[in-house]
DODOFI-146136 format. One line per field, with one value per residue (C-alpha): chain; residue in one letter; residue number from 1; x, y, z. Coordinates in Angstrom, 1 decimal, decimal comma. Each point is the difference from the previous one (the first is absolute). Layout:
// DODOFI-146136
mol	(A|...);
type	(a|...);
seq	(NUM|...);
x	(X|...);
y	(Y|...);
z	(Z|...);
This chain:
// DODOFI-146136
mol	(A|A|A|A|A|A|A|A|A|A|A|A|A|A|A|A|A|A|A|A|A|A|A|A|A|A|A|A|A|A|A|A|A|A|A|A|A|A|A|A|A|A|A|A|A|A|A|A|A|A|A|A|A|A|A|A|A|A|A|A|A|A|A|A|A|A|A|A|A|A|A|A|A|A|A|A|A|A|A|A|A|A|A|A|A|A|A|A|A|A|A|A|A|A|A|A|A|A|A|A|A|A|A|A|A|A|A|A|A|A|A|A|A|A|A|A|A|A|A|A|A|A|A|A|A|A|A|A|A|A|A|A|A|A|A|A|A|A|A|A|A|A|A|A|A|A|A|A|A|A|A|A|A|A|A|A|A|A|A|A|A|A|A|A|A|A|A|A|A|A|A|A|A|A|A|A|A|A|A|A|A|A|A|A|A|A|A|A|A|A|A|A|A|A|A|A|A|A|A|A|A|A|A|A|A|A|A|A|A|A|A|A|A|A|A|A|A|A|A|A|A|A|A|A|A|A|A|A|A|A|A|A|A|A|A|A|A|A|A|A|A|A|A|A|A|A|A|A|A|A|A|A|A|A|A|A|A|A|A|A|A|A|A|A|A|A|A|A|A|A|A|A|A|A|A|A|A|A|A|A|A|A|A|A|A|A|A|A|A|A|A|A|A|A|A|A|A|A|A|A|A|A|A|A|A|A|A|A|A|A|A|A|A|A|A|A|A|A|A|A|A|A|A|A|A|A|A|A|A|A|A|A|A|A|A|A|A|A|A|A|A);
type	(m|t|d|i|g|g|s|e|t|n|a|p|v|r|f|g|f|l|a|t|g|k|i|a|r|k|v|a|a|d|l|p|l|v|p|g|a|e|l|v|a|a|g|a|r|s|l|e|s|a|r|a|f|v|t|e|h|a|p|g|a|r|s|h|g|s|y|a|d|l|v|a|d|e|g|v|d|v|v|y|v|a|t|p|h|a|f|h|l|e|h|v|r|l|a|l|e|a|g|k|h|v|l|c|e|k|p|v|t|l|t|a|a|d|a|e|e|m|v|a|l|a|e|q|h|d|r|f|l|m|e|a|m|w|t|a|t|h|p|v|v|t|e|v|a|a|r|l|a|t|g|e|f|g|t|p|r|h|l|r|a|e|l|g|f|v|v|p|d|v|p|d|d|r|l|l|d|p|t|l|g|a|s|a|l|l|d|m|g|i|y|p|l|t|l|a|h|l|l|l|g|e|a|d|e|l|r|a|t|a|h|l|s|g|r|g|v|d|l|d|v|a|i|a|g|r|y|p|g|g|a|t|a|s|l|s|a|s|m|t|s|w|s|d|r|s|g|a|l|a|t|d|t|g|r|l|d|l|l|g|q|c|h|h|p|d|g|a|a|f|t|p|h|d|g|g|p|v|v|e|m|r|g|v|q|p|v|i|g|a|g|y|g|n|e|l|a|e|v|v|r|c|v|r|a|g|l|r|e|s|p|l|v|p|h|a|q|t|l|a|l|m|r|q|m|d|d|v|r|a|q|v|g|v|r|f|a|q|e|p|r);
seq	(1|2|3|4|5|6|7|8|9|10|11|12|13|14|15|16|17|18|19|20|21|22|23|24|25|26|27|28|29|30|31|32|33|34|35|36|37|38|39|40|41|42|43|44|45|46|47|48|49|50|51|52|53|54|55|56|57|58|59|60|61|62|63|64|65|66|67|68|69|70|71|72|73|74|75|76|77|78|79|80|81|82|83|84|85|86|87|88|89|90|91|92|93|94|95|96|97|98|99|100|101|102|103|104|105|106|107|108|109|110|111|112|113|114|115|116|117|118|119|120|121|122|123|124|125|126|127|128|129|130|131|132|133|134|135|136|137|138|139|140|141|142|143|144|145|146|147|148|149|150|151|152|153|154|155|156|157|158|159|160|161|162|163|164|165|166|167|168|169|170|171|172|173|174|175|176|177|178|179|180|181|182|183|184|185|186|187|188|189|190|191|192|193|194|195|196|197|198|199|200|201|202|203|204|205|206|207|208|209|210|211|212|213|214|215|216|217|218|219|220|221|222|223|224|225|226|227|228|229|230|231|232|233|234|235|236|237|238|239|240|241|242|243|244|245|246|247|248|249|250|251|252|253|254|255|256|257|258|259|260|261|262|263|264|265|266|267|268|269|270|271|272|273|274|275|276|277|278|279|280|281|282|283|284|285|286|287|288|289|290|291|292|293|294|295|296|297|298|299|300|301|302|303|304|305|306|307|308|309|310|311|312|313|314|315|316|317|318|319|320|321|322|323|324|325|326|327|328|329|330|331|332|333|334|335|336|337|338|339|340|341);
x	(-6,0|3,6|1,6|2,4|3,3|3,2|1,4|-2,8|0,8|0,3|-3,1|-2,7|-2,9|-3,1|-3,0|-3,6|-2,4|-3,4|-2,3|0,9|-1,4|1,5|2,4|1,1|0,9|2,1|1,9|0,5|1,5|2,8|0,6|2,3|2,3|0,6|3,0|-1,1|-3,7|-2,0|-3,8|-0,9|-3,8|-3,1|-3,5|-3,3|-3,7|0,1|2,6|-0,3|1,1|2,9|1,1|-0,2|2,1|2,8|0,0|0,6|2,5|1,6|-0,6|0,5|-1,2|-2,9|-3,6|-2,5|-3,8|-0,4|1,9|-0,1|1,8|2,6|1,0|0,1|2,7|3,1|2,2|-1,0|2,1|-1,8|-3,5|-0,6|-3,6|-1,4|-3,7|-2,1|1,0|-3,5|1,2|3,6|-0,5|-1,8|2,5|3,1|-1,4|-0,5|3,7|1,4|-1,9|1,4|3,5|0,9|1,8|-2,2|0,4|-3,3|-1,2|-0,5|-1,9|0,3|-3,6|-2,9|0,6|2,7|-1,7|0,1|3,6|0,9|-1,7|2,0|3,3|-1,0|-0,7|3,5|1,6|-2,2|1,1|3,5|-0,1|1,3|-2,6|0,5|-2,3|0,7|0,8|2,4|0,5|1,8|2,3|0,7|3,7|-0,5|-2,3|2,3|3,0|-1,9|-1,3|3,6|1,7|-2,8|0,5|3,6|-0,9|1,7|-3,1|-0,8|-3,1|-3,2|-2,8|-2,8|-0,8|-2,4|-1,0|-3,0|-1,3|-3,1|-1,5|-3,5|-1,9|-2,8|-3,4|-0,6|-2,4|2,1|3,4|1,8|1,3|-3,6|-1,5|-0,3|-0,5|3,6|1,5|-0,1|1,7|2,2|1,8|0,7|0,8|1,9|0,3|2,1|2,8|0,3|-0,5|2,8|2,3|-0,6|0,6|3,3|1,3|-1,5|-0,7|-3,3|-2,7|-1,0|-3,3|-2,0|-2,9|-2,0|-2,9|-1,5|-2,6|-2,1|-1,9|-3,7|1,1|2,1|3,4|2,6|0,8|2,3|1,9|2,1|2,1|2,0|2,5|2,3|3,1|2,9|2,0|-2,9|0,3|-3,3|-1,4|-2,6|-1,1|-2,8|-1,5|-2,7|-2,0|-1,6|3,0|3,3|2,5|3,6|0,8|2,9|1,8|2,4|1,5|0,9|2,7|1,7|2,9|-1,8|-2,4|0,0|-2,0|-1,0|0,3|-2,9|-2,7|0,5|-0,8|2,5|2,3|2,4|2,5|0,3|1,7|0,9|0,3|1,8|-1,5|3,5|0,6|2,3|0,1|-3,0|0,3|-1,5|-0,9|-0,9|0,1|3,0|-1,5|-1,7|-3,7|-1,0|-2,5|-2,9|1,0|-2,0|3,1|1,6|-2,7|0,4|3,7|-0,5|-2,2|2,6|2,7|-2,1|-1,2|3,5|1,2|-2,7|-1,6|-3,7|-0,4|1,8|2,1|-1,2|-3,8|-0,1|-3,3|0,0|0,1|-2,9|-2,1|0,7|-1,2|-3,1|-0,8|0,5|-2,4|-2,6|0,3|-0,4|-3,0|-1,7|0,5|-1,5|-2,8|1,0|-0,8|0,3|-2,9|2,4|0,8|-1,8|-2,7);
y	(9,7|-1,1|-2,6|1,0|-1,8|-0,1|3,6|1,1|-2,4|2,9|1,9|0,2|-2,5|2,2|-1,3|1,0|-1,1|-1,2|0,7|1,9|-1,9|-1,5|-2,4|2,5|2,5|-2,6|-1,0|3,7|0,7|-2,5|1,0|3,0|-2,4|-2,1|1,0|0,4|0,2|3,1|0,7|2,2|-0,3|-1,3|-0,7|-0,3|0,0|3,8|2,6|1,3|-3,4|-0,2|3,5|-0,7|-3,1|1,7|3,0|-2,5|-2,3|1,6|3,8|0,8|-3,3|0,0|-0,6|-1,8|-0,1|-3,4|-3,3|0,3|3,4|-1,5|-2,9|2,4|2,1|-0,3|0,7|-3,1|-3,2|-2,2|0,1|-1,2|-1,4|0,5|-0,4|-2,7|-3,4|-0,4|2,7|-1,1|-1,7|2,9|2,5|-2,1|-0,5|3,8|0,6|-2,8|1,1|3,5|-1,5|0,2|-2,4|-1,0|-0,7|-1,3|-0,3|-3,5|-2,0|0,8|-1,1|-1,8|-3,3|-2,0|0,3|3,8|-0,2|-2,1|2,5|2,8|-1,8|-0,7|3,7|0,9|-2,5|1,3|3,6|-0,9|1,8|-0,7|-1,2|-0,8|-0,6|2,3|-2,8|1,7|-3,3|-1,5|2,9|0,5|-0,4|-2,2|-2,4|-0,2|-0,7|-2,7|-1,7|0,0|-1,4|-2,5|-1,2|-0,8|-2,4|2,2|-0,3|-3,7|-1,3|2,1|-2,1|2,4|3,6|2,1|3,4|2,2|3,4|1,6|3,2|1,2|1,8|2,1|-1,0|3,1|-0,5|1,8|-1,3|-1,5|-2,9|-1,2|0,9|-3,2|2,2|1,3|-3,4|0,0|-3,1|-0,8|-2,4|2,4|3,0|-1,9|-3,6|0,6|1,0|-3,4|-1,8|2,0|-0,6|-3,7|0,0|2,0|-2,3|-3,4|0,1|-0,3|-1,8|-3,6|0,2|2,5|-0,7|2,9|1,0|3,5|2,1|2,1|3,2|0,3|1,5|-2,9|1,5|-2,2|1,7|-2,8|-2,6|-2,9|-1,9|-3,3|-0,5|-2,8|1,1|-1,6|-2,6|-0,6|3,4|1,3|3,5|1,5|3,3|2,3|3,4|1,9|3,2|-0,6|-0,5|1,6|-2,6|0,4|-0,2|-2,3|-2,7|-2,8|-2,9|-3,3|-2,0|-3,3|1,9|2,9|2,8|3,1|3,0|3,0|2,9|2,5|-0,5|-3,0|1,9|2,8|-1,2|2,1|-2,9|-3,8|-2,3|-3,7|-1,9|-3,4|-2,9|-1,2|3,2|1,7|3,7|1,8|1,3|3,5|1,5|3,6|-0,2|0,4|3,2|2,7|0,4|3,1|2,1|-2,1|-2,7|1,1|1,6|-3,4|-0,9|3,4|-0,5|-3,4|1,7|2,6|-2,7|-2,2|2,9|1,4|-3,5|-0,4|-3,0|-0,8|-1,8|0,0|-3,0|0,7|0,2|-2,0|-0,4|-3,8|0,7|2,5|-2,4|-2,9|1,9|1,2|-3,6|-1,0|2,7|-1,1|-3,5|1,2|2,2|-2,9|-2,2|2,6|1,1|3,5|1,3|3,5|1,5|0,7|-3,6|-1,8|-2,3);
z	(-15,9|-0,6|2,2|2,6|-0,3|-2,0|-0,2|2,2|2,9|2,5|-1,1|2,7|-0,2|0,0|1,9|-0,5|2,7|-1,1|3,0|3,1|3,0|3,1|-1,5|-2,7|2,8|1,8|-3,1|-1,0|3,4|-0,8|-3,6|0,7|1,9|-3,1|-2,2|-3,5|0,6|-0,6|0,6|-3,0|-0,1|1,7|-1,4|2,0|-0,7|0,8|-0,7|3,5|1,4|-2,3|0,8|3,8|-0,5|-1,9|2,3|2,9|-1,7|-3,0|-0,4|-3,6|-1,3|-2,5|1,1|-2,2|0,6|-1,6|-0,3|-3,9|0,2|2,4|-2,3|-3,0|1,8|-2,2|3,0|1,9|-0,4|2,6|1,2|3,5|0,2|3,6|-0,5|1,7|-1,5|-1,6|-2,5|-0,5|-3,3|-1,6|1,2|-0,8|-3,5|-0,4|1,0|-2,1|-3,1|0,5|-0,2|3,8|2,3|3,0|3,7|1,2|3,5|1,4|-0,7|-3,6|-0,8|1,6|-1,8|-1,7|-3,4|0,3|1,0|-3,0|-2,2|1,6|-0,5|-3,6|-0,5|1,3|-2,4|-2,9|0,6|1,0|3,3|3,5|2,5|3,6|3,0|2,9|2,5|2,4|1,9|-3,1|-0,2|3,8|0,7|3,1|-1,9|-2,9|2,2|2,0|-3,3|-1,5|3,1|0,6|-3,6|0,7|2,8|2,6|2,3|-0,7|-1,8|0,4|1,6|1,2|-0,6|2,1|-1,2|1,0|-0,9|1,6|1,2|0,8|-2,8|1,5|-1,3|-2,1|-2,9|-2,6|1,1|-3,1|2,1|0,5|-3,3|-2,2|-3,2|0,6|0,5|3,8|1,4|3,0|-2,3|-2,8|2,2|2,8|-0,7|-3,2|2,3|2,0|-3,3|-1,7|3,0|-0,2|-3,8|0,5|2,8|-0,9|-3,8|-1,8|2,0|-0,9|1,9|2,0|2,3|1,3|2,3|0,5|1,8|-2,4|0,5|-0,9|-3,3|-0,9|0,9|1,6|3,4|1,4|-2,0|1,3|-2,6|0,5|-2,8|-1,2|-1,8|-1,9|2,0|2,3|1,8|1,5|0,8|2,2|-1,4|1,1|-0,7|2,0|-0,3|3,5|2,4|1,0|-1,1|1,1|-3,8|0,8|-2,0|0,8|-1,9|1,7|-1,6|0,9|1,6|1,7|-0,2|-2,1|1,4|-2,0|2,4|-0,1|-2,6|-2,3|-3,3|0,7|2,8|2,0|-0,2|0,4|2,4|-0,3|3,3|-0,5|2,0|1,0|2,1|-2,5|-0,5|-1,2|-3,6|-0,4|-3,4|-0,8|-3,8|-2,3|-1,3|2,1|0,3|-1,9|2,0|1,2|-2,5|-3,0|-1,2|-0,7|-2,4|-1,7|-0,2|-1,6|-2,7|-0,6|-0,4|-2,3|-2,3|-0,3|-1,0|-2,6|1,9|-0,5|3,4|3,2|1,2|3,5|-0,9|-3,3|-1,9|0,7|3,7|-0,1|-2,1|2,2|3,1|-1,8|-0,9|3,7|1,1|-2,7|1,5|3,6|-0,9|-1,7|3,1|2,4|-2,3|-1,0|-3,5|-1,4|-1,9|-2,8|-0,6|-2,9|1,1);
């Protein structure tokens, strides 16, 4: 595969979807809204599943009955990996070794060590790699982070962010199966942790407690964090309760509320303590579709520019968050079977 860029700057970036499950369908629904992005192929464990996916989302795209066939497709520039995260390293390796750029669903792997291996593979094969963290590419979040960094809203002191919903106790549900990397922390807690990283910086210390299932899956996690400058955070994730999924940041001059759900907000509002006018933010750029379009647009921009990582979702950020989740899991006693003893 040749790089896109230079004289080919306006050429479409051609995506191939590796797996066709729930999250792949959501992302595929946004892809037609992204200028310069094209869904050209999908691969699944069966040809029937791949055909059904392209019929729904991109009639005329190629269908592949295996992941190996998908990554071998010479018409694919970027492989979007949408399998359960227990298989991400295996499938990203497959794509990188085939010379493809990669967008990989969050979290990129189960452990920081695997994430480090993935980044090293991308560097070895000189390919673009980005974690599909839509929060980091969301226009409202990026505007809030940029304006907060200027001091416009004072000094951040405490962030609260939560994300939770009830996962039905069905034996074969991926979200409850430890062999597939089931974890409230990895599936949901990564969002509050990412938000804190974006708004406060890299954590100095995290302290956690959790409620575990009989199979050793963390169902509910609460994290207290200390961040640069002495800022603190209260972060939580749950698979047993209907959280309001909200987020708010208290500063020394007022309160900044994320409107709607904290990991993909509808907007934000800063209310000064001195009674000054409320500052509303809706994002400098528009939200594309449900918000997955913004991460796809970032991939298109980076691949066209010949970048190997995104400034919005840099490898260092992905690795820092993976190390934080390793730390939290160790504190609460969660260990994956895939981890070395």
